[in-house]
N, C-alpha and C positions, 0 to 999 in steps of 0.2 A: 559074893555078887553074882546075880540070876541071869544066866547065858539064854536068852531069849531061844524056843523055841523054833526048828526051821520047820517044823510042820504051819506056825501059826506063820510065817513071814513070807511062805508060800503067796498063801492065798491074798492076802496085800497087793503084790507084789501082779497076780493073774489077773486081781482086779484092777487095777489102774492100767494093765496094758487091755483091758478088755472096752475100758472108759473110755480109751485116746480111738480105738478101733471104729467104738459105737459114733464117739463125736466127726471120724474123719469121712464115714459112711453117711453122715447124715447129711456132712455140707457137700459130698461127690453126691447126694441125693436130690438137694438143693438146686443146684449148679443144674444138673441134669430137668431137671422139671422146667427151669427159665430159658431153655437152650434149645428145649427139642419140642417142636410144632406136637399137635393133638392127633395130629392125623385124620381131622372128619369129625373127631369125637365133639360133640356140641358145649359137652359138659368143661372140657380144658381150658385153660388160659386162655382169654384172647390176645391175637396177635397184632402188634404193631408194625405201620411201615414209617419211613423217616419224610415220604411224599405224599400229600393230597391224590386223593384220586380226581384227576378231571369227571367234570358232569356232562351226563351220557345225555348229548344236545338230541340223540335221537326219537327221546322222550318231550321233549319240549313241544307245549301247544302254541300256538299264533305267530306272531312273524318278528323279527329282529324291530327296534325300534327306527333305523334309518331304514328300512325298508316303507315299511309303513309310513314315514315322513316322505321317500320320494315318491309314492306311488297317490299319497295327497296332493305333493306340488304336484303330477303330472297332471293329476285331476283338474285344479284348479287352474294349469294355464289351458288345457282343453278347453275348457269353459270359456275362459278367458275369449280364447281364438275364435272359439262358434259364436261369442256374443260381438266380438270384431266383426267377422266374419256378414251376420246378419245387419248390422251397423251400415256395413261398408253396400250391402244389398237395398237397402232401403234408399241409401243413399243416391245408389246408381238409379235407384226406380223413378224416386222423384226429380232428380235431373233430367234422367229421359223425358218425364212427364214435360217438364218444363218447356224441355228443347221440343216436345209434341204441341203443347199450346203457343207458344212462340213462332213456329212453322204456319202453325193454323189463322194467325194474325197477321202475320206478315203477305199469306194469299189471300184471305180477303180483306185488306187493304191493297192490294195490289191489283184486283178483279174490284173494287171499287172504284180504282184510279183508271182504270179501262174502261169504267162506263159510262166512266165520267166528259170520257173525251170526246170533243166534237161537239157536247152538250151547250145550247146557246142560252144566254140570260140565267134564270139561277135553275133552271128545273121545273120540273114536273110535280114535284114533290114537297115541296114546302109546307102545306101544312100537315105532312105527316110525320115531317122530321122537327121533334124540338133539344132545345139544347142548355143545359145547366151546370154550371160550377159547382163544383166538391172544394168544402173548406181549405184551405192551407194548411191548418191543423191539421186535419186528417191525414194529410198528402206527404207530412216533412217538407212544406214549403213551396213542393211541386205544383206547378200549374195545370189542374185535371180537369177534364170537364167528360160529361156524360150526355152521351146524345142518346136521347129516345124516338125511336124510329116504330109505328104501328101500323098494319098495314089496316087501312080503313076500306079499301076495296073489297070486292063478294068472289076476289080470286087471290089463288095463291102470289107472291111476287116478292122482285129483289127489290132492292134499294141500292143508294152510294148515293155519300154524302161528301162535301167537301167542307173542313174548318180550316178557316186562315187565324193568325197570331198577329194583331198591332200593336205594335211598340206605340209611346206615347203621342208621336206624330200623325197617326194614321198610316206608317208604314207598315204593310205587311212583311215580318222579319220570319215567317215558317206556315207551311201548308201542311195539314194532314190531309190523310182523306180516310174511312171508315165507311162498314157497309152494312146489311143484312142478306142473307140467300136463303130464297123458297121460304118466305115467312108466311106462313097463314094465313085464310080473313082472319081480323081483329084480336090478331097474336100480335106483342111487342118483346121487341128486344132492344136491350141496351148498352150497346158498346162505350168502352171508353177511348178518351184522344188525351194524351198526354203529351204536354208537351215539353222538348228536349232543350229550351233555352234557359239560364239561368235566371234566378228569383227577379234579380234587378236588371234593369230596369221592368216594372208590371206591365205584361201583356195582357192583351185584352181578346179573347174570343169573339169569333163572328160565325157565323152558318153562312156560308159563300152561296153552296149550292146543294139540290137535293134532288136526286134524278129514280124514280119507278120505273123497273127496267123488267 
């Protein structure tokens, strides 16, 4: 029987031991590569984080959608307030104008009534004052009379007229006064006389007096 040479067995065991050491070293090296940072070397393996990094909002441009919506709503509200204020102002101006017209009509009516006080008969200006009725269809059924005053003299003059409204029996149920002040020669004015009585019974207007003063 042949006995293995001691010199041949030693190299086999040495080579096996060397192989084990190499495998262990390789494994340790791999672990070191995975767990160690490259220390700023751009060519090293990338590092990972379990948490996502929040965005840098300082680099955003524009506004947050809720801020944009709020600003738009504010501008709309401001525009609506301005429009409402303008409408209220226009309404106030119109109301003031109507009040001014009403005050002037009342002042002229009072002046005509005062001018006719003490006038006997039918006055001195019946040939300068005429009267026509407006169609009820144009006045919503309200009895309205147009009094036409024409200065037929050569000098500026003022006029006063009295209009009575008579019921079917001939009784005066309403009296109105109207006039024109400082009317130049040849000029004409057409004030309105509106009855305050109900549409029924139907009334008849009559020019009772006309005075130039």
